[in-house]
N, C-alpha and C positions, 0 to 999 in steps of 0.2 A: 641544516637549519641556518637561516640567515642571522646576522648579528642583530638586525632590527627585531626579529621574532624573539630572540633570546631576551632582549631588553624589555620587551612588552609583556612577556609571560610573567604573571604574578607568582611569587614564591608561595608554596603551601604554608598556610598559617598554622602555628603550633596550637595545641589544645589550650595551653596557658594563655596565648594571645586571644584565642576565640572566647575564653571565659572573660577576659578583660573587656573585649568588645561587647559582650552581653551586659556586663556591668555598666558600661558607658551608655548603652541604649536604655537601660532601666533607670539611670540616675537623672535627676533634674539638672539642667545646665548650671554650671558653677562659674560665676564671674566671667562670662563670655567676653567682656570688654577688657579684662586684665591682660597685661603682657605676660609672656612666658616668665620673665624675671620676677614679676609680682606673684605669679602662681608658685614658683619655687620658694619664695619667701613664706608662703602659706604653710609650708612643711614645719615651720616653727610653731604653728597653732594646732594643738591636738584635734580640735573639732573640724579642721579644714584639710587635714592631711590626705585622706582618701579622695574627697572631691577634687582637690588640686591635682592629685596623681592622675585621676581619670581625665581631667581636663587637659593636662599636659600630654597624656598618652594619645588622646584624640587628635592633637595637633601634629603628632608624628615627629619626623627627624628634624624639623625646623627648630625644635626646642632644645636640641642637644647642646648647643653652645651654653645655654643657661643652666642645663643640668651639670655640665662640666664645671661651670663657675660655682654651682651649689656644692660640688664635691670638696671645695676648699672653704666653705662657709664656716664662720666662727661657731654657729649653733650646731651641735652634734646631731640633733634631730634632722636638720636640713641635710647634713652630710649623709646620714643614714637613709633617708627617703630618696635622695638622689642616687645613692648606691643601689637601693632596691629598684628604682626606675631603670637603671642601666641593665638589669637582668633581662629586660625584654628587647634589647637592641644589640646587634652585633657590630656596631660601628667601632672600628679600630681605635680611632682617636679618643672616643669616650671611654672605652674599656681600658686603654692605657692610662687615662686619668684616674681610674679607679684603683690602680695598683698601689699607690702610696697609702690608701686607706687600710690595707691589711696590717699597717702599723699604727692605726689611729689609737688615741688614748682610750676611746670608748669601745668596749667589747661588742656592743650591738652594731656599731659601724663596721668593725672588723668582720663580724659574722656575715653581714650582707655583702661586704666586699668579697669575701671568700666565695659566697654563693654566686654572686653576679659574675665573677671572673671565670667560674668553672661550670655553671649549669648549662648544659647543652639542650635540655628539653624545653627550656623557656624561650629560647631564641629561634627566630625564623631563619636565620642564616648561620654560616659557619663562624666559629669563634676564632678571631685572629690572634688571640693571646695563647701562649702555652702556659696553662695554669699549673701544671704538675709541680715545677720547682717551688712555686709560690705556696701551694698547699702543703707540700712536704715541709717547708720551713715553718708554717703555722702549726703543724702537728708537733714538731719538735720544740718550738719556742713559745707558743702562745700561753699566757697565764690563765686564760679562760677555758674551762673544760667544754663549754658550749661551742666556742670557736674551733677547738680541736676536734670535737665530734663532727661539726659541720664539714671540716676539711676531709676527715676520714670518710664520711658518708658520700661526699662528692666524688672522691677518688674511687670508692667502691662501685659507683654507678657510672663511671666515665664511659663514654661511648666506645672508645678504643682502649682496651687494656694496655697498660704501659709497664714495661719491665722495671722501671725505676721505683714502682710502687710496692711490688711484692715483698721486698725485704722489710719495708716499713710495716706492712700488715703483720708480718711474722714477728717483728720486734714488739708490736703492740700486744699480740697474743702472749708473748713470753714475759713481758715486763709490766703491763698495765693492769690495774684492778678495776677500772671503770667499766661497768657492764655494757654501756652503749658503745664506747670505743671498741671494745672487744667484739660486739655483735657486728658492727660495720666492717671491721677488719676480717671477720670470718666470712661475711657475705662477699666482700671483695675477693678474697682468695678463692671462694667457690666460683665466682663469676669469671675469674681469671684462669680457672682450671688448675689452680696450684694447691698443693697440700699444705696445711698449717705446719 
């Protein structure tokens, strides 16, 4: 296959991306005259978050510099929705910009940072970030049970089982009382072919 043919062939779209495309097709246009930076600012407005998300998504990779700026925004909802947006793109620079958000003061921002850095089924391309150490650190250190659950769930369903994870799943089953943490750890061990 020639280099030109490889570059022209579209990557298969994930089910998640296809769902978003259907949502875009069904939604009325939202502020078509707005710049990408203005649409990112709309994440601060509860009534406009989803329309702004869909409008930004429709514009594609050209909005990523503005999403990266939004990841550093003073408003935590803007950071959260920008982190959510990055779940759908495998751009290395943007995903690297998400990494600091795993230590954000707001747990909902951390939750989406954990998800976006590690969810493989939502992305149309490979993930250029190794999320395993980041998720392991959140499992051990995060004060939010929801963030910890998210990290364990993402590891339990990671495309390629990783030997760094098995001891953590076993520790969770030995030491944790939270039912959801334990359920995700059990699922992970089964998927990895390991015994609890």
